[in-house]
N, C-alpha and C positions, 0 to 999 in steps of 0.2 A: 504494499499499499504506500503510495507516494506521500511524503510529508510536506508541510508548508515550505520548508527549505528547498525541497525539490521543485516546487511549482511556482514559487513567488517570483516577483520582479525584484531583484536585489538592489541595494543602494538607494532606497527610497529617499527622496529629497523632502525635507521638512520646510514648513514655513515657521519662522520664529514667532513666538507668542507676541513679541513686541513689534512685529512687522505689520504694516498696514494691509487692508484688504486689497488695495490696488496692487501692492507688490505680490500678494498671494495670487491674484488673478493673472498677473504677468507670468509668474512661475507656472501656473496651470496651463497657460497658453503655450508657453515655450516647451513644456514637457508633454503637451497634448494629453492632459489627465483632467479628470473632473473632481478629484479630491486630493487633499494634501494632509499629511499628519502635521499637527501643531506640536512644536517642541519648545520647551521652556529654556531659560538660560542655564539650567542644570543639564541640558541635553535629554531631559526625560520627556516622554510622550505626555502631552496634556490633553489631547483631543484630536478630532478630525475637522477639517473645514472643507465643505463641498461648494461646487459652483452654485448649487441651489441655495445654500446658506447665504452666499454673497448677494444673490438676486433677491430672494424672498425676505430674508431677515435684516438686510441692510438697504439695498437699493430701493426696493418697493416701499420701505418705511422712511425714505428721504434721508437716510444717513449718508454721510460723505465717506466713500471708500478710502480716501487718503488719510482720514483722521481716525477711523475705526481700526482697531488692531485685531489680529487673528485670535489672540488670547481672549478677547471679549466673547468669542463664539465657541470656546472650549467648554462644553457642558458635561458635568459629571465625570465619572471615571471612564476612560476610553475603553472600548471593546477591542481586545487583541486576541491573537492566537500565538501559541508557542511555536518556535521554529521546528521542533521535532513532533508536533501534533500531526496526526494523519488527516488525509482528505475528508474522511467521514466526520471527524471532529470539526473541521473547517465548515462543512455543510451544516452541522448541528448548531454551531455558534452563529453562523449567518442567519439561519432560520430563527433561532430563539431571540436574536437581537434585531431582526429585520434589517440587515445591512448587506450590501453587495460587495464591499471591500473591507479587508481587515489588515491593520498593521501587523507585521510579524515581528515578534520580540524574542530575543535570545538573552535570558537574564533580564536586565533592564535596558538593553540596547536594542534599538530599532534596526532590524537587518533587511527589511523589505516590506513589500505589500503583496497581498494575494487578493485577486478579484474573482468573482463568480465565474467569469470567462475562463480564468486559469484552471479552475477546478473542473469545469466541463470539458475542457480539452484533454485533461489527463484521465478523467473518469467518465467516458461517454455513456456508460450504462448506470451511472449513479442516479439516485432518486431525486433528480433536479426538480421534478414537478412538485414534490413536497415543499422544497425551498421556495420556488416561485409562488406557491400558494401562500406561504407564510409572509413573503415580502409584499404581496398585492392585497391581502385581506386584513382588515382591522379586526382586532379581537373584541 
């Protein structure tokens, strides 16, 4: 069974918690991604920032993306997966937390990102329909 380390995209780039949403958006565009991990000054993971967060929680509410920081959008404890956790655990975690991307942690270090697409490529016979159900239906 493949592990998160086997299927992740390594070397995930963070947005620093004190960087602006404008900087985060520029990083997302440059990296062609829809989400970035938020890292604090201690280099620890503080949360995730998505393109949707920027649009819905900032722009749509009239906030200036140059003056809002990524750290303002880090809510609660970030959902992560261990580097040595297997693909089934990745699917379970995604389903239970209704997320499509997970930061991969080795100890306290961010070592990569794993997305739903990464799992489906490695496990074509996985019960993806259960995960999609969990992601698209409210409880």
